[in-house]
N, C-alpha and C positions, 0 to 999 in steps of 0.2 A: 498725564495718564496715571502716574503714580498716586496722586491725591484722589483722583476719581475712583481708583480701585480701592484705596483705603476707606474712603467714605462709603463706598458701596458695601464693603464688608461690615462696617459699623452699622449701616442702615439695616442690614439683615440681622445682626446681633440685637439691636435695639427692638426691632419688630418681634423677634422671637422672645425677647424678655417680656414684652407686653402679652403676646399670645400664650406663652407658657404660664404666666401668672393668671391670665383669664381662665385657662383650662383647669389649673389647680384650684382656683377659687370659684369656679363654675359661674362666672359672670361673662355672658356672651355679648352684651351690648352696654355701652356707657361704662361708668365706673362703679355702679352699684353702691355708691357711698363709701367705697373702699379707698382710703387715702393712699395706700401703697400703689394701687392700680392707677389712681388719678395721677400720681407723680410720674409713673412710668409712661402713661399716655402723653402727658404734657412734655416730658423730656424728649420723647420720640417726635412728637408734633413740632416742637421748636426746632429740632434738628432738621426735619423735613421742610420747614418753612424757610430756613436760612441757608442751608448748604447748596441747594440747586443754583441759586443766583450767584453765589460765590464761585462755584465751580465753573459756571458758564463764563463769568468774567475772567477767571484764570485761563480758561481755554482761549477766549478771544484775545487776551494779552499774549498768550503763547503764539497764536496764529499771527499776531501783529508784530512778532519778533522781539518781545521783551526778553531781557537777559535771563538765562536759566537761574542764575543766583537770586535774582529778584523774585522770580516765580517760586523758588524754593522757600524763600523767606515768607512770602505771602501765604503759601500753602501750609507752611509749618505753624505760623501764627494762627491760621484758621483751624488747623487740626488740634492744637493745644487748647485753643479757646472753646471749641465744640466739645472736646472731651471733658474739660473742666466744667462747662455749663451742664452737661449731662449728669455728671457725678453730683454736682451741687443740687440739682432738682431731685434726683432719685434718692440720694442718701441724706441730704440735709445735715451732714455731719462736718462739713468743712466750714471755715470762717465765711460768714455771709458776704463779706466784702469781695470774695472771689467771683461771685455771680455777676455783679455789674462789670468787673474787670473782664470776665469772659465775653460778655456782650460787647464791650468796647473793642476787644480783639476781633470779634466776628464782624461787627459793623465797620470797624476800621479797615479790615481787609476788603470788604465790599466797596467801601468808599474809595480807598486807595486804588483798587483795581479799576474802578470806573474813571477816576481822574487820569490814571495812566493811559486809558484808552482815548481820552480827550486831548491829551498833550502830544 
């Protein structure tokens, strides 16, 4: 529940960052060719594409009796990975190597969670 709540708050923040920028730049649909808006849209979109399946797998593992410590590790890796990935897309100011590392953390969490359900 902790990670679901944290990711829900992040989802609202990321959504408001897109909406606020749209309002300030008066771009109601698409990205209007604005690179900043495009980056915010994609960062939010990638978050929405990856987080639900990861959270569902964490929930299923929790219901399946996986140790709390393992759930905390998986959730923490996912959280750090998703925050890092978001910052990488939006700011483009961190070392580029961090973006693939953040995706490895995200996909690794998803894969590990799936495997744990199968064993």
